[in-house]
Structure formats: C-alpha cells, structure tokens
C-alpha positions in Angstrom: 0.0 0.0 0.0 1.0 3.6 -0.5 0.1 6.7 1.5 -0.3 10.3 0.3 0.6 12.7 3.0 -0.8 16.2 2.5 -0.5 19.6 4.2 -2.1 22.8 3.3 -3.3 26.1 4.7 -7.0 26.1 5.3 -9.4 29.0 4.5 -10.5 31.0 7.5 -13.3 29.9 9.7 -13.9 28.2 13.0 -13.8 24.5 13.9 -17.2 23.8 12.4 -16.2 25.2 9.0 -12.9 23.2 9.1 -14.8 20.1 10.0 -17.2 20.6 7.0 -14.1 21.2 4.7 -12.5 18.0 5.9 -15.8 16.0 5.5 -16.1 17.4 1.9 -12.5 16.4 1.1 -13.2 12.9 2.5 -16.2 12.4 0.4 -14.4 13.5 -2.8 -11.3 11.3 -2.1 -13.4 8.3 -1.1 -14.5 8.1 -4.8 -10.8 7.9 -6.1 -9.7 4.6 -7.7 -7.7 2.5 -5.2 -8.8 4.5 -2.1 -8.4 2.3 1.0 -8.7 4.7 4.0 -8.1 8.3 5.0 -7.7 10.7 7.9 -8.1 14.5 7.9 -7.6 17.0 10.7 -6.1 20.3 11.8 -2.6 20.8 13.1 -2.6 21.0 16.9 -0.1 23.9 16.9 -1.7 25.8 14.0 -5.4 25.2 13.4 -5.2 27.0 10.0 -3.0 24.2 8.7 -4.8 21.0 7.6 -3.3 17.5 7.3 -4.4 14.5 5.3 -3.3 10.9 5.3 -4.8 8.9 2.4 -4.0 5.3 1.8 -4.2 3.7 -1.7 -3.8 0.1 -2.9 -1.0 0.8 -5.5 1.8 3.2 -6.2 0.2 4.2 -9.5 -3.1 5.1 -7.9 -1.4 7.1 -5.1 0.8 9.0 -7.6 -2.2 9.7 -9.9 -4.2 11.0 -7.0 -1.3 13.3 -5.8 -0.7 14.6 -9.3 -4.4 15.4 -9.7 -4.5 17.2 -6.4 -1.4 19.2 -7.1 -2.9 20.3 -10.5 -6.1 21.7 -8.9 -5.2 22.7 -5.3 -2.8 25.6 -4.9 -0.4 25.7 -2.0 -0.7 22.0 -1.1 2.4 20.0 -0.1 2.1 16.3 -0.9 4.4 13.3 -0.4 3.9 9.7 -1.4 5.3 7.0 0.8 5.4 3.2 0.7 3.7 1.5 3.7 6.1 -1.3 4.5 5.0 -2.1 8.0 1.7 -1.6 9.9 0.9 -2.3 13.5 -2.3 -1.9 15.5 -3.0 -1.9 19.2 -4.1 -5.4 20.4 
C-alpha cells in the first residue's frame, strides 16, 4: 500500500467550518480509484494548517491522486510513501 501525506493552509473559519471542509474532502477522495482509508484534521499547533493521510492500494493510484490534487489545489504539499509495516493496538 501507499500513503499520500498532505499539508495545506485552510481557508479562514472556525472549527465547524474546518470540520465541514474535511468532510467534503473525505467524500471526494473516497471516490478515487484505489482508495483504502483516509484521515483528515487540523494541526494542533496551528489550526489553520490541515493535514491529510490517504491510503491507496497501489503506487500508480497514489501517484495519480497526488498529481491530480497538485494540479487543482494551490499551496498544497504532498508526499507519497510506501507503507512497508503496519501495526495496531491489540
């Protein structure tokens, strides 16, 4: 699996507006080919910075998603990483 890690400045507004923005992003991304799972939320030190972690099934799909986002979203920083090891609480 491959994860796209994103960071961007969020438009102004309070917590409710940011929650709505993250929910909208999640609904759009959920429809992407190869989508597995995602997480969205504000930075704890700077609430105007948003973070996203989006898991895809293949490198091609993760890269395609990142390329599309970079084309349409200004000011976003994205990285694609391979997920080699996962662990969960027992």
